[in-house]
C-alpha positions as CSV (number, residue, x, y, z in Angstrom):
1,M,151.7,29.0,39.2
2,K,151.0,29.6,42.9
3,K,154.1,29.2,45.0
4,K,153.9,26.2,47.4
5,S,154.1,27.0,51.0
6,C,154.0,24.3,53.7
7,G,153.0,24.3,57.3
8,R,152.3,21.9,60.2
9,L,148.8,21.7,61.7
10,I,147.0,20.1,64.7
11,C,143.3,20.5,65.5
12,A,142.4,18.8,68.7
13,A,141.8,19.2,72.4
14,P,145.1,19.4,74.3
15,E,143.7,17.5,77.2
16,F,143.4,14.4,74.9
17,C,146.1,15.1,72.4
18,A,149.7,14.7,73.7
19,D,151.3,16.2,70.6
20,L,149.2,19.4,70.9
21,L,150.0,19.7,74.7
22,Y,153.7,19.1,73.9
23,A,153.7,21.7,71.1
24,G,151.7,24.5,72.7
25,G,152.1,24.0,76.4
26,F,148.5,25.0,76.9
27,N,145.9,22.6,78.3
28,A,142.2,22.8,77.6
29,P,139.3,20.3,77.3
30,D,138.0,21.8,74.0
31,P,139.6,21.7,70.5
32,I,142.0,24.4,69.6
33,V,144.3,24.9,66.6
34,W,148.1,24.8,66.6
35,F,150.0,25.6,63.5
36,Q,153.6,26.2,62.4
37,T,154.9,28.1,59.4
38,S,158.5,28.6,58.3
39,E,158.7,31.6,60.6
40,F,156.7,30.9,63.8
41,Q,154.2,28.7,65.6
42,A,150.9,29.7,67.2
43,I,147.8,28.5,68.8
44,V,144.4,29.8,68.1
45,V,141.9,29.9,71.0
46,S,138.5,31.4,71.7
47,I,138.1,34.6,73.8
48,L,137.1,32.3,76.6
49,E,140.6,30.9,76.8
50,Y,142.7,33.7,75.5
51,E,143.9,35.3,78.7
52,R,144.8,31.9,80.3
53,A,146.5,30.8,77.1
54,T,148.8,33.8,77.0
55,V,150.0,32.9,80.5
56,Q,150.3,29.1,80.0
57,A,151.5,28.7,76.4
58,K,155.2,28.1,75.7
59,K,157.2,31.3,75.2
60,N,157.9,30.5,71.6
61,V,154.2,30.0,70.7
62,R,152.1,33.0,69.7
63,V,148.5,33.1,71.1
64,L,146.0,34.3,68.5
65,P,142.3,35.0,69.2
66,L,139.9,32.9,67.2
67,E,137.7,36.0,66.5
68,D,140.5,37.6,64.4
69,F,139.8,35.0,61.7
70,F,136.1,35.6,61.3
71,T,133.9,38.5,60.2
72,K,130.4,39.5,61.2
73,E,129.1,38.0,58.0
74,D,130.3,34.5,58.9
75,K,127.1,32.6,59.9
76,F,128.9,29.5,61.0
77,K,132.4,29.8,62.7
78,T,133.5,26.3,62.1
79,D,137.0,24.7,62.5
80,E,137.0,24.1,58.7
81,L,136.5,27.8,58.0
82,L,139.0,28.8,60.6
83,I,141.8,26.7,59.1
84,Q,140.9,27.9,55.6
85,R,141.3,31.5,56.9
86,I,144.6,30.7,58.6
87,S,145.8,29.1,55.4
88,E,144.8,32.2,53.4
89,K,146.2,34.7,55.9
90,F,149.6,33.1,56.1
91,G,149.8,31.8,52.5
92,I,149.8,28.1,53.4
93,T,149.0,25.8,50.4
94,E,149.9,22.5,52.1
95,W,149.5,21.2,55.7
96,T,151.3,18.3,57.3
97,V,149.0,16.8,60.0
98,P,149.0,14.0,62.5
99,E,147.5,10.6,61.6
100,E,144.5,11.4,63.8
101,F,143.6,14.6,62.1
102,P,139.8,14.9,61.4
103,L,138.9,13.5,58.0
104,A,136.0,16.0,57.5
105,I,138.4,19.0,57.9
106,A,140.9,17.4,55.6
107,D,138.3,16.8,52.9
108,F,137.0,20.4,53.3
109,L,140.5,21.9,52.9
110,R,141.3,19.7,49.8
111,K,138.1,21.0,48.2
112,K,139.4,24.5,48.7
113,G,142.7,23.6,47.0
114,I,144.7,23.2,50.2
115,A,146.7,20.0,50.3
116,V,146.7,17.9,53.5
117,A,149.3,15.2,54.1
118,S,149.7,12.9,57.1
119,A,153.0,12.6,58.9
120,G,154.3,9.6,60.8
121,K,155.4,10.5,64.3
122,F,154.5,14.2,64.5
123,F,157.1,15.0,67.2
124,P,159.7,12.1,67.3
125,K,161.7,14.0,70.0
126,R,158.8,13.4,72.4
127,E,160.3,10.0,72.9
128,F,163.4,11.6,74.5
129,K,162.7,13.6,77.7
130,N,164.7,16.7,78.5
131,A,165.6,17.8,82.0
132,G,162.4,19.8,82.5
133,E,160.2,16.9,81.4
134,I,162.2,14.5,83.7
135,R,161.3,16.9,86.7
136,K,157.7,16.8,85.8
137,I,157.7,13.0,85.4
138,A,159.6,12.7,88.7
139,K,156.8,14.7,90.5
140,A,154.2,12.4,89.0
141,M,156.1,9.3,90.1
142,S,156.6,10.6,93.6
143,V,152.9,11.2,94.2
144,T,152.2,7.8,92.6
145,Q,154.6,6.1,95.0
146,D,152.9,7.9,98.0
147,A,149.6,6.6,96.8
148,M,151.0,3.0,96.6
149,Q,152.4,3.4,100.1
150,L,148.8,4.3,101.2
151,A,147.5,1.1,99.6
152,K,150.1,-1.0,101.3
153,E,149.4,0.6,104.7
154,M,145.7,-0.1,104.3
155,L,146.4,-3.7,103.7
156,Q,148.9,-3.9,106.6
157,Q,146.3,-2.3,108.9
158,A,143.5,-4.6,107.8
159,S,142.3,-7.3,110.2
160,I,141.2,-10.8,109.1
161,G,137.6,-11.5,109.9
162,K,135.2,-14.3,109.3
163,N,135.7,-16.4,106.2
164,M,139.2,-14.7,105.7
165,V,137.5,-11.4,104.7
166,L,139.7,-8.4,105.4
167,H,138.3,-5.4,107.3
168,Y,139.6,-1.9,107.3
169,G,138.4,-0.3,110.5
170,K,134.7,-1.2,110.7
171,K,134.3,-1.6,106.9
172,V,134.9,-4.7,104.7
173,L,138.0,-4.0,102.7
174,T,136.9,-4.2,99.1
175,S,138.6,-3.4,95.8
176,E,136.2,-0.5,95.5
177,L,137.1,0.9,98.9
178,L,140.9,0.5,98.2
179,R,140.5,2.2,94.8
180,M,138.4,5.0,96.2
181,E,141.0,5.8,98.9
182,I,143.9,5.8,96.3
183,E,142.1,8.0,93.8
184,G,140.9,10.4,96.5
185,F,144.4,10.8,97.8
186,L,145.7,11.5,94.2
187,K,143.0,14.1,93.5
188,A,143.8,15.9,96.8
189,H,147.4,16.2,95.5
190,G,146.5,17.5,92.0
191,F,146.3,14.3,90.1
192,T,143.5,12.4,88.3
193,A,143.4,8.6,88.3
194,S,140.8,6.5,86.5
195,R,140.4,2.8,86.5
196,T,143.1,2.2,89.1
197,I,143.6,-1.5,89.4
198,T,142.9,-3.1,92.8
199,A,142.2,-6.6,91.7
200,H,142.4,-9.6,94.0
201,G,142.5,-13.4,93.8
202,V,141.7,-14.9,90.5
203,Q,140.7,-11.5,89.1
204,C,144.4,-10.8,89.0
205,S,144.9,-13.3,86.2
206,Q,143.3,-10.7,83.9
207,P,145.9,-7.9,83.8
208,H,143.4,-5.1,83.2
209,N,140.6,-6.3,85.5
210,V,140.2,-3.3,87.9
211,G,138.9,-5.6,90.7
212,S,135.7,-5.8,92.7
213,G,134.3,-7.2,95.9
214,P,135.8,-8.1,99.3
215,I,139.5,-8.9,99.5
216,L,140.5,-12.1,101.3
217,A,143.5,-13.0,103.3
218,G,146.0,-15.2,101.5
219,E,145.2,-14.0,98.0
220,T,147.2,-11.7,95.7
221,V,146.2,-8.1,95.4
222,V,147.6,-6.4,92.3
223,V,147.6,-2.6,92.7
224,D,148.4,-0.7,89.5
225,I,148.3,3.1,89.9
226,F,148.6,5.4,86.9
227,P,147.6,9.0,87.6
228,R,148.0,12.1,85.4
229,D,149.2,15.5,86.7
230,D,146.3,17.9,86.3
231,E,148.8,20.7,85.8
232,S,151.5,19.3,83.5
233,G,149.7,16.4,81.8
234,Y,152.5,14.0,82.6
235,W,151.7,10.5,84.0
236,G,152.9,8.3,86.8
237,D,152.8,4.5,86.6
238,M,153.5,1.9,89.3
239,T,152.4,-1.6,90.2
240,R,153.0,-3.7,93.3
241,T,151.5,-7.1,94.3
242,F,150.6,-7.7,98.0
243,V,149.3,-10.6,100.1
244,K,147.8,-10.1,103.5
245,G,148.5,-13.4,105.4
246,E,150.0,-16.6,104.0
247,P,150.0,-17.0,100.2
248,L,149.8,-20.3,98.3
249,P,153.2,-22.0,97.6
250,V,152.7,-21.4,93.8
251,V,152.2,-17.7,94.4
252,K,155.4,-17.5,96.4
253,R,157.3,-19.2,93.6
254,A,155.7,-17.0,91.0
255,Y,156.4,-13.9,93.0
256,D,160.1,-14.8,93.3
257,A,160.3,-15.4,89.5
258,V,158.7,-12.0,88.7
259,L,161.0,-10.2,91.1
260,A,164.1,-11.9,89.6
261,A,162.9,-11.0,86.1
262,S,162.3,-7.4,87.2
263,Q,165.8,-7.1,88.7
264,A,167.5,-8.7,85.7
265,A,165.7,-6.4,83.3
266,E,166.7,-3.3,85.2
267,Q,170.3,-4.4,85.2
268,M,170.1,-4.9,81.4
269,I,168.5,-1.5,80.6
270,R,170.9,1.0,79.1
271,A,171.3,2.9,75.9
272,G,172.1,0.6,73.0
273,V,170.5,-2.6,74.4
274,I,167.9,-4.1,72.1
275,A,164.4,-3.6,73.6
276,A,163.2,-7.0,72.5
277,D,166.2,-8.6,74.2
278,V,165.3,-7.1,77.6
279,H,161.7,-8.5,77.3
280,N,163.0,-11.9,76.2
281,K,165.5,-12.1,79.1
282,A,162.7,-11.5,81.6
283,K,160.5,-14.1,79.9
284,E,163.4,-16.6,80.0
285,I,164.0,-16.2,83.7
286,M,160.3,-16.8,84.5
287,A,160.1,-19.8,82.2
288,K,163.2,-21.4,83.9
289,A,161.4,-20.9,87.2
290,G,158.6,-23.1,85.9
291,F,156.3,-20.5,84.5
292,E,156.1,-21.0,80.7
293,T,153.9,-18.7,78.6
294,G,151.1,-20.4,76.7
295,K,147.5,-21.5,77.3
296,N,145.9,-23.8,79.8
297,K,143.6,-26.8,78.9
298,D,140.7,-24.4,78.5
299,G,142.6,-22.2,76.1
300,I,143.1,-19.3,78.5
301,P,146.5,-17.5,78.1
302,C,148.8,-18.0,81.0
303,G,152.3,-16.9,82.0
304,F,153.9,-13.7,80.8
305,I,151.2,-12.5,78.5
306,H,152.2,-8.9,77.8
307,G,155.2,-6.8,76.9
308,L,157.8,-6.0,79.5
309,G,157.3,-2.2,79.2
310,H,156.3,0.9,77.4
311,G,157.2,4.6,77.2
312,V,155.7,7.0,79.8
313,G,155.3,10.7,79.4
314,L,152.4,12.9,78.1
315,E,150.7,9.5,77.4
316,I,150.5,6.6,79.7
317,H,151.5,4.3,76.9
318,E,153.8,5.8,74.3
319,A,157.0,5.0,72.4
320,P,159.2,3.0,72.9
321,R,157.7,-0.4,73.4
322,V,159.8,-2.9,75.3
323,S,158.6,-6.1,73.8
324,P,159.3,-8.6,71.0
325,A,157.7,-6.0,68.6
326,N,160.6,-3.6,69.0
327,P,163.9,-4.8,67.5
328,G,165.4,-1.4,68.0
329,P,167.9,-0.2,70.6
330,L,166.9,1.7,73.7
331,K,168.2,5.3,73.7
332,K,169.3,7.8,76.2
333,G,166.5,10.0,77.6
334,Q,163.7,7.5,77.1
335,V,161.4,6.9,80.0
336,I,160.2,3.3,80.2
337,S,158.3,1.0,82.5
338,N,159.7,-2.4,83.6
339,E,156.7,-4.5,84.5
340,P,157.1,-8.3,84.3
341,G,154.1,-10.3,85.4
342,L,152.7,-13.9,85.6
343,Y,149.1,-14.8,85.3
344,H,147.1,-18.0,85.8
345,P,143.3,-18.4,86.3
346,S,143.8,-21.0,89.1
347,W,145.6,-18.7,91.5
348,G,145.5,-15.1,90.1
349,G,148.4,-12.9,89.0
350,I,151.5,-11.0,90.0
351,R,152.9,-7.8,88.5
352,L,155.7,-5.5,89.6
353,E,156.2,-2.2,87.8
354,D,158.9,0.5,88.1
355,V,159.6,3.3,85.7
356,L,163.2,4.2,84.7
357,V,165.1,6.8,82.7
358,V,167.5,5.2,80.2
359,T,171.1,6.5,80.4
360,E,174.3,5.8,78.5
361,T,175.6,3.4,81.2
362,G,172.4,2.1,82.7
363,S,169.1,3.5,84.1
364,T,167.7,5.6,86.9
365,N,164.7,4.2,88.7
366,F,162.1,6.8,89.8
367,Y,160.9,4.5,92.6
368,T,162.6,3.6,95.9
369,M,159.7,1.6,97.4
370,S,160.6,-2.0,98.2
371,K,158.9,-5.0,96.7
372,E,157.9,-7.2,99.6
373,M,154.8,-9.2,98.8
374,I,153.5,-10.2,102.3
375,V,152.2,-7.2,104.3
């Protein structure tokens, strides 16, 4: 009987697969193969990427040229055949793969007598950031905060024109203009942002509405910036809500409630605290201020209609969740967002978001920017 030998395997594009970028340290837009045996781990790349990969890959990861696994007689140099050859060369009879592993490749390998089994979390330790990762995340958060400061200054400098429409210089200040300036700033600093939220007015009642059209004085402007570092792959994430001019009384009350919830949640966050309890505390504070979560007469969800937070790292949304869906404790080294919000179609929405590192005794906030609403 053939001796069983197991390995771990990922086949994906590092740019879109956080586990692969975490494992190999090499970023590329096209699929590559990472595998791990009992003795070593390696990535297999084409000759196009070989030299760059030898420089960028983690020191404990071998870089193997794709061409070494094919012969002149191979008519089609497919991923399926590549992994079959890797399996044969290193004697692997069973691969453990992520849940997202391509089904077609798995079926092919099984037909060749090579077992494929799905794992749960492929790298559970990704949830806990080491000192090097914290530095990379801090860089992302710093640039994100600079971009938010730019957005705030644009609103501060805007003038109020006819029909309460804001103007920035000689241009009407629209969501599109504000978003373009933010994303241009980020790209100039080595970050890529997509679908940056610059919603205003009643658009803000829909948390993921990116915003469109002229911004008016007196209405809420939710700015949610979440760029990715082009070099490291780590994300920033930050939200502030601004009003140019005088907001409605209900908006003032809602803002105070969200701010109080944000502060209370931050004070609660530390290793050992139940994640769901932090969410529920924030929700309770906003409800006591008169903002219950439910639906209006038209059936539209209102109030605090999302989780308080999520993990941030090589993915913009990763473990752990800080919501009623997570009854587990927060743990040292997790990086999480704290983003309470209130939403209502009659007046818009408010959200404030910081990102924190969980410590044994509390948390450390990456951001120092204040949270004044009126600019």
